[in-house]
ChimeraX commands (.cxc) that place a marker at each C-alpha (Angstrom):
marker #1 position -63.65,-54.67,-64.46 radius 0.5
marker #1 position -65.38,-51.69,-64.25 radius 0.5
marker #1 position -64.70,-49.39,-61.56 radius 0.5
marker #1 position -66.21,-45.94,-60.63 radius 0.5
marker #1 position -64.32,-43.25,-59.58 radius 0.5
marker #1 position -64.42,-42.52,-55.85 radius 0.5
marker #1 position -63.24,-39.74,-53.30 radius 0.5
marker #1 position -59.76,-38.78,-54.55 radius 0.5
marker #1 position -59.86,-40.57,-57.28 radius 0.5
marker #1 position -59.80,-43.70,-55.57 radius 0.5
marker #1 position -61.65,-46.41,-57.66 radius 0.5
marker #1 position -64.29,-48.17,-55.19 radius 0.5
marker #1 position -63.62,-51.71,-56.30 radius 0.5
marker #1 position -59.84,-50.59,-54.25 radius 0.5
marker #1 position -61.90,-49.67,-51.47 radius 0.5
marker #1 position -63.98,-52.39,-51.28 radius 0.5
marker #1 position -61.06,-54.69,-51.49 radius 0.5
marker #1 position -59.45,-52.76,-48.59 radius 0.5
marker #1 position -62.23,-53.12,-46.62 radius 0.5
marker #1 position -62.74,-56.90,-47.06 radius 0.5
marker #1 position -58.67,-57.22,-46.24 radius 0.5
marker #1 position -59.21,-55.58,-43.15 radius 0.5
marker #1 position -62.35,-57.51,-42.00 radius 0.5
marker #1 position -60.48,-60.44,-43.10 radius 0.5
marker #1 position -57.70,-59.51,-40.71 radius 0.5
marker #1 position -59.61,-58.60,-37.70 radius 0.5
marker #1 position -61.62,-61.78,-38.22 radius 0.5
marker #1 position -58.62,-63.93,-38.34 radius 0.5
marker #1 position -56.96,-61.90,-35.12 radius 0.5
marker #1 position -60.18,-62.70,-33.25 radius 0.5
marker #1 position -59.69,-66.47,-34.31 radius 0.5
marker #1 position -56.71,-66.57,-32.92 radius 0.5
marker #1 position -57.35,-64.74,-29.65 radius 0.5
marker #1 position -59.61,-67.68,-29.07 radius 0.5
marker #1 position -56.43,-69.49,-28.89 radius 0.5
marker #1 position -54.87,-67.05,-27.10 radius 0.5
marker #1 position -57.53,-66.22,-24.27 radius 0.5
marker #1 position -60.32,-69.01,-24.67 radius 0.5
marker #1 position -61.76,-68.30,-21.41 radius 0.5
marker #1 position -62.58,-64.85,-22.72 radius 0.5
marker #1 position -64.90,-66.52,-25.71 radius 0.5
marker #1 position -66.07,-69.66,-23.42 radius 0.5
marker #1 position -69.32,-68.02,-22.06 radius 0.5
marker #1 position -70.45,-66.63,-25.31 radius 0.5
marker #1 position -69.90,-70.22,-26.91 radius 0.5
marker #1 position -71.56,-72.10,-24.08 radius 0.5
marker #1 position -74.68,-70.60,-25.29 radius 0.5
marker #1 position -74.49,-72.30,-28.87 radius 0.5
marker #1 position -72.37,-75.18,-27.62 radius 0.5
marker #1 position -73.25,-76.24,-23.85 radius 0.5
marker #1 position -71.62,-79.27,-23.61 radius 0.5
marker #1 position -67.58,-79.56,-24.34 radius 0.5
marker #1 position -67.45,-75.64,-25.10 radius 0.5
marker #1 position -63.69,-75.51,-24.82 radius 0.5
marker #1 position -63.06,-77.47,-27.62 radius 0.5
marker #1 position -65.74,-75.48,-29.31 radius 0.5
marker #1 position -64.32,-72.49,-28.78 radius 0.5
marker #1 position -60.81,-73.18,-30.17 radius 0.5
marker #1 position -62.63,-75.01,-33.51 radius 0.5
marker #1 position -64.56,-71.72,-33.78 radius 0.5
marker #1 position -61.44,-69.90,-33.47 radius 0.5
marker #1 position -59.42,-71.93,-36.10 radius 0.5
marker #1 position -62.75,-71.31,-38.24 radius 0.5
marker #1 position -62.55,-67.88,-37.82 radius 0.5
marker #1 position -59.00,-67.38,-38.46 radius 0.5
marker #1 position -59.01,-69.31,-41.60 radius 0.5
marker #1 position -62.20,-67.69,-42.74 radius 0.5
marker #1 position -60.29,-64.32,-41.99 radius 0.5
marker #1 position -57.19,-65.33,-43.78 radius 0.5
marker #1 position -59.29,-66.42,-47.05 radius 0.5
marker #1 position -61.00,-63.03,-46.99 radius 0.5
marker #1 position -58.02,-61.28,-46.83 radius 0.5
marker #1 position -56.58,-62.67,-49.66 radius 0.5
marker #1 position -58.05,-61.38,-53.02 radius 0.5
marker #1 position -57.54,-64.55,-54.70 radius 0.5
marker #1 position -59.22,-66.74,-52.02 radius 0.5
marker #1 position -61.69,-63.92,-51.03 radius 0.5
marker #1 position -65.19,-65.60,-52.97 radius 0.5
marker #1 position -64.38,-69.01,-50.86 radius 0.5
marker #1 position -63.79,-67.18,-47.77 radius 0.5
marker #1 position -66.91,-64.91,-47.95 radius 0.5
marker #1 position -68.99,-68.38,-49.02 radius 0.5
marker #1 position -67.42,-70.16,-46.12 radius 0.5
marker #1 position -68.42,-67.10,-43.61 radius 0.5
marker #1 position -71.97,-67.66,-44.57 radius 0.5
marker #1 position -72.06,-71.11,-43.79 radius 0.5
marker #1 position -70.21,-70.79,-40.51 radius 0.5
marker #1 position -72.81,-67.81,-39.52 radius 0.5
marker #1 position -75.78,-69.93,-40.44 radius 0.5
marker #1 position -74.33,-72.91,-38.71 radius 0.5
marker #1 position -73.77,-70.76,-35.68 radius 0.5
marker #1 position -77.33,-69.28,-35.97 radius 0.5
marker #1 position -78.83,-72.87,-36.20 radius 0.5
marker #1 position -76.76,-74.09,-33.03 radius 0.5
marker #1 position -78.10,-71.14,-31.03 radius 0.5
marker #1 position -81.60,-71.75,-32.25 radius 0.5
marker #1 position -81.37,-75.61,-31.33 radius 0.5
marker #1 position -79.70,-74.94,-27.82 radius 0.5
marker #1 position -82.48,-72.61,-26.83 radius 0.5
marker #1 position -84.72,-75.62,-27.34 radius 0.5
marker link #1:1,2 radius 0.2
marker link #1:2,3 radius 0.2
marker link #1:3,4 radius 0.2
marker link #1:4,5 radius 0.2
marker link #1:5,6 radius 0.2
marker link #1:6,7 radius 0.2
marker link #1:7,8 radius 0.2
marker link #1:8,9 radius 0.2
marker link #1:9,10 radius 0.2
marker link #1:10,11 radius 0.2
marker link #1:11,12 radius 0.2
marker link #1:12,13 radius 0.2
marker link #1:13,14 radius 0.2
marker link #1:14,15 radius 0.2
marker link #1:15,16 radius 0.2
marker link #1:16,17 radius 0.2
marker link #1:17,18 radius 0.2
marker link #1:18,19 radius 0.2
marker link #1:19,20 radius 0.2
marker link #1:20,21 radius 0.2
marker link #1:21,22 radius 0.2
marker link #1:22,23 radius 0.2
marker link #1:23,24 radius 0.2
marker link #1:24,25 radius 0.2
marker link #1:25,26 radius 0.2
marker link #1:26,27 radius 0.2
marker link #1:27,28 radius 0.2
marker link #1:28,29 radius 0.2
marker link #1:29,30 radius 0.2
marker link #1:30,31 radius 0.2
marker link #1:31,32 radius 0.2
marker link #1:32,33 radius 0.2
marker link #1:33,34 radius 0.2
marker link #1:34,35 radius 0.2
marker link #1:35,36 radius 0.2
marker link #1:36,37 radius 0.2
marker link #1:37,38 radius 0.2
marker link #1:38,39 radius 0.2
marker link #1:39,40 radius 0.2
marker link #1:40,41 radius 0.2
marker link #1:41,42 radius 0.2
marker link #1:42,43 radius 0.2
marker link #1:43,44 radius 0.2
marker link #1:44,45 radius 0.2
marker link #1:45,46 radius 0.2
marker link #1:46,47 radius 0.2
marker link #1:47,48 radius 0.2
marker link #1:48,49 radius 0.2
marker link #1:49,50 radius 0.2
marker link #1:50,51 radius 0.2
marker link #1:51,52 radius 0.2
marker link #1:52,53 radius 0.2
marker link #1:53,54 radius 0.2
marker link #1:54,55 radius 0.2
marker link #1:55,56 radius 0.2
marker link #1:56,57 radius 0.2
marker link #1:57,58 radius 0.2
marker link #1:58,59 radius 0.2
marker link #1:59,60 radius 0.2
marker link #1:60,61 radius 0.2
marker link #1:61,62 radius 0.2
marker link #1:62,63 radius 0.2
marker link #1:63,64 radius 0.2
marker link #1:64,65 radius 0.2
marker link #1:65,66 radius 0.2
marker link #1:66,67 radius 0.2
marker link #1:67,68 radius 0.2
marker link #1:68,69 radius 0.2
marker link #1:69,70 radius 0.2
marker link #1:70,71 radius 0.2
marker link #1:71,72 radius 0.2
marker link #1:72,73 radius 0.2
marker link #1:73,74 radius 0.2
marker link #1:74,75 radius 0.2
marker link #1:75,76 radius 0.2
marker link #1:76,77 radius 0.2
marker link #1:77,78 radius 0.2
marker link #1:78,79 radius 0.2
marker link #1:79,80 radius 0.2
marker link #1:80,81 radius 0.2
marker link #1:81,82 radius 0.2
marker link #1:82,83 radius 0.2
marker link #1:83,84 radius 0.2
marker link #1:84,85 radius 0.2
marker link #1:85,86 radius 0.2
marker link #1:86,87 radius 0.2
marker link #1:87,88 radius 0.2
marker link #1:88,89 radius 0.2
marker link #1:89,90 radius 0.2
marker link #1:90,91 radius 0.2
marker link #1:91,92 radius 0.2
marker link #1:92,93 radius 0.2
marker link #1:93,94 radius 0.2
marker link #1:94,95 radius 0.2
marker link #1:95,96 radius 0.2
marker link #1:96,97 radius 0.2
marker link #1:97,98 radius 0.2
marker link #1:98,99 radius 0.2
marker link #1:99,100 radius 0.2
view
């Protein structure tokens, strides 16, 4: 794979990989937080999921945790990124739908 040398001789793909790994781990952590403190996410979740909000809070947390782990993994990253795009599109669609 072709890489450009960056600051300090670190290949840009290494920096990108590290950034993706950190992003994935943060996303997974937020997903887990949905399960540990669901009430903290219920208000935001209710905007796109006004009925059965707590169940959607937990579903979204599970989705975010799984996508985060996939993105953090170099091998699963492409699948995780495609999944993230689909998930964000789904959330946007639900948000628009809820506004009526």
